[in-house]
C-alpha positions as CSV (number, residue, x, y, z in Angstrom):
1,M,-1.0,-12.1,35.8
2,K,-4.5,-13.7,36.1
3,K,-5.1,-13.2,32.4
4,T,-1.7,-14.9,31.6
5,K,-2.6,-17.9,33.8
6,S,-6.0,-18.2,32.1
7,F,-4.3,-18.1,28.6
8,L,-1.7,-20.7,29.6
9,L,-4.4,-23.0,30.9
10,T,-6.5,-22.6,27.8
11,A,-3.5,-23.2,25.6
12,A,-2.5,-26.3,27.6
13,F,-6.0,-27.7,27.2
14,I,-6.0,-27.1,23.5
15,A,-2.5,-28.5,23.0
16,F,-3.3,-31.6,25.1
17,N,-6.5,-32.3,23.2
18,F,-4.8,-31.6,19.9
19,C,-1.9,-33.9,20.5
20,F,-3.7,-36.8,22.0
21,F,-7.3,-36.9,21.0
22,T,-8.0,-35.2,17.7
23,N,-6.8,-34.9,14.1
24,I,-8.2,-31.4,13.7
25,S,-5.7,-28.7,13.5
26,V,-6.3,-25.6,15.7
27,A,-4.3,-23.5,13.3
28,E,-5.6,-22.2,10.1
29,S,-2.2,-21.9,8.5
30,P,0.2,-24.4,10.1
31,V,3.9,-23.7,10.3
32,T,4.6,-27.4,10.4
33,D,2.6,-30.4,9.1
34,G,2.1,-32.7,12.1
35,F,3.8,-32.9,15.4
36,I,6.9,-34.6,16.7
37,I,6.6,-37.4,19.3
38,E,9.9,-38.5,20.8
39,A,10.4,-41.1,23.5
40,D,13.4,-42.8,25.1
41,R,11.5,-46.1,25.2
42,V,8.1,-47.5,24.2
43,E,7.1,-50.9,25.6
44,G,3.8,-52.6,25.2
45,A,1.4,-55.1,23.6
46,M,1.7,-54.0,20.0
47,L,-1.1,-54.8,17.6
48,P,-0.4,-55.4,13.9
49,P,0.6,-52.1,12.2
50,G,-1.0,-51.0,9.0
51,I,-1.0,-48.5,6.2
52,T,-3.7,-45.9,6.2
53,A,-4.4,-42.7,4.4
54,G,-5.8,-39.6,5.9
55,D,-5.7,-35.8,5.7
56,T,-2.9,-33.9,7.4
57,A,-2.9,-30.1,8.0
58,T,-1.4,-29.5,4.6
59,K,-2.1,-32.6,2.5
60,Q,-5.1,-34.7,1.6
61,N,-5.1,-38.5,1.4
62,Q,-1.6,-38.8,2.8
63,V,-0.2,-42.3,3.3
64,M,0.7,-43.0,6.9
65,L,1.9,-45.9,9.1
66,R,-0.6,-46.7,11.9
67,L,1.0,-48.1,15.1
68,Q,-1.4,-49.6,17.6
69,Y,-1.0,-50.9,21.1
70,A,-3.5,-52.5,23.4
71,D,-1.4,-51.4,26.4
72,V,1.7,-49.2,26.2
73,T,4.2,-47.7,28.6
74,I,6.2,-44.7,27.4
75,Y,9.4,-43.4,29.1
76,G,10.9,-39.9,28.4
77,L,8.0,-38.6,26.3
78,K,8.5,-35.3,24.4
79,I,5.9,-33.8,22.0
80,T,6.5,-30.7,20.0
81,K,4.0,-28.8,17.8
82,V,4.4,-25.5,16.0
83,L,1.1,-23.5,15.6
84,Q,0.5,-20.3,13.7
85,T,-1.3,-17.7,15.7
86,P,-2.4,-14.2,14.8
87,E,0.7,-12.9,16.6
88,G,3.0,-15.3,14.8
89,P,4.2,-18.9,15.3
90,V,4.2,-20.5,18.8
91,T,5.9,-23.7,19.7
92,I,4.3,-26.0,22.3
93,H,6.4,-28.5,24.1
94,M,5.0,-31.3,26.3
95,N,7.4,-33.4,28.3
96,A,6.7,-36.2,30.7
97,P,9.5,-38.4,32.1
98,G,7.1,-41.3,32.6
99,P,6.3,-44.0,33.0
100,I,3.2,-43.0,31.0
101,Q,0.4,-45.6,30.6
102,L,-1.9,-45.6,27.6
103,K,-4.7,-48.0,26.8
104,N,-5.8,-48.8,23.2
105,M,-3.4,-46.2,21.7
106,R,-3.0,-45.6,18.0
107,V,-0.9,-43.1,16.2
108,D,-0.8,-42.3,12.5
109,A,2.6,-41.1,11.4
110,T,4.3,-40.2,8.1
111,K,7.7,-40.9,9.5
112,V,8.9,-43.5,12.0
113,N,12.4,-43.7,13.3
114,F,13.8,-45.7,16.2
115,G,17.2,-46.7,17.5
116,G,16.4,-50.3,18.2
117,I,13.7,-52.9,18.8
118,Y,13.9,-55.3,21.7
119,V,11.8,-57.8,23.7
120,P,11.0,-56.4,27.2
121,E,10.9,-58.7,30.2
122,K,7.1,-58.8,30.1
123,A,5.8,-61.6,27.8
124,R,4.2,-60.7,24.5
125,Q,5.5,-57.2,24.4
126,I,7.6,-55.2,21.9
127,G,10.0,-52.5,22.9
128,M,11.5,-49.6,20.9
129,K,14.3,-47.3,21.9
130,N,15.0,-43.7,20.8
131,V,11.6,-43.3,19.0
132,R,10.8,-40.3,16.8
133,L,7.6,-40.0,14.9
134,V,6.1,-37.3,12.7
135,A,2.5,-37.9,13.8
136,H,-0.7,-36.4,12.6
137,Q,-3.2,-38.1,15.0
138,Q,-2.8,-39.9,18.3
139,L,-5.7,-41.5,20.1
140,A,-6.0,-43.4,23.3
141,D,-8.9,-44.6,25.5
142,N,-7.1,-43.8,28.7
143,A,-3.9,-41.8,29.4
144,D,-2.0,-41.5,32.6
145,L,0.5,-38.7,32.3
146,P,2.3,-38.1,35.6
147,G,4.7,-35.3,35.7
148,L,3.5,-33.7,32.4
149,N,5.2,-30.4,31.8
150,L,3.8,-28.0,29.2
151,S,5.7,-25.0,27.9
152,M,5.2,-22.6,25.1
153,E,7.7,-20.3,23.3
154,T,7.2,-17.6,20.8
155,G,8.6,-18.5,17.4
156,A,8.8,-21.7,15.4
157,A,11.1,-24.4,16.7
158,D,13.4,-25.8,14.0
159,I,11.8,-29.3,13.7
160,D,11.8,-31.6,10.7
161,T,8.3,-32.8,9.9
162,S,9.0,-34.2,6.5
163,G,7.5,-37.6,5.9
164,S,8.8,-40.9,4.5
165,D,7.7,-42.2,1.1
166,E,5.0,-44.9,0.9
167,E,7.5,-47.7,0.1
168,T,9.5,-47.0,3.3
169,L,6.3,-46.9,5.4
170,R,5.2,-50.2,3.9
171,K,8.6,-51.8,4.6
172,Q,8.4,-50.7,8.2
173,A,4.9,-52.1,8.6
174,D,6.1,-55.4,7.1
175,Q,9.1,-55.6,9.4
176,L,7.1,-54.9,12.5
177,T,4.4,-57.4,11.4
178,Q,7.1,-60.1,10.9
179,L,8.5,-59.3,14.4
180,L,5.1,-59.7,15.9
181,Q,4.5,-63.0,14.2
182,G,7.9,-64.5,14.8
183,G,9.2,-62.7,17.9
184,A,12.6,-61.1,18.2
185,S,16.0,-62.9,18.1
186,E,17.9,-63.4,21.3
187,Q,20.4,-60.7,20.4
188,N,17.6,-58.1,20.4
189,K,16.5,-58.9,24.0
190,A,16.8,-56.1,26.5
């Protein structure tokens, strides 16, 4: 039992650092490229998005959309990553109901989907609903993760980590930049 607890704590530490603070893969042969970040809502002081290129676990010089926030609050966070281990694939799930507070957060993603954009009640903030990212790196200066639950399961979860093409990512960056420059329309207010 003590050995199992030690393994779980070590795995949790590795998963936490992998998902939030590094772009180095802990698996030599990944089952999936990237990890999935899902959230019910994301609200914060968004900085201008950009297009960047970086290495993923399986590709070099991959085009990605970089989303950046000076301050962000996340509700209903779910992170899923499949790793290859010597004993076979393992799926790591991290869940936190939130609110989760992050400072100076940036995420590089090859796919960005959301169900809607809105203006929260706080001035100069942007909100997104039903967010799903295929991320390859997420960094933050500070992270407050109350209620974080980590679980692992043997086997590879059936998750889609395919990316969007460069044109789609550029269009999304342009749309978000326009929203930041001009604000949202009244019908998009929460």
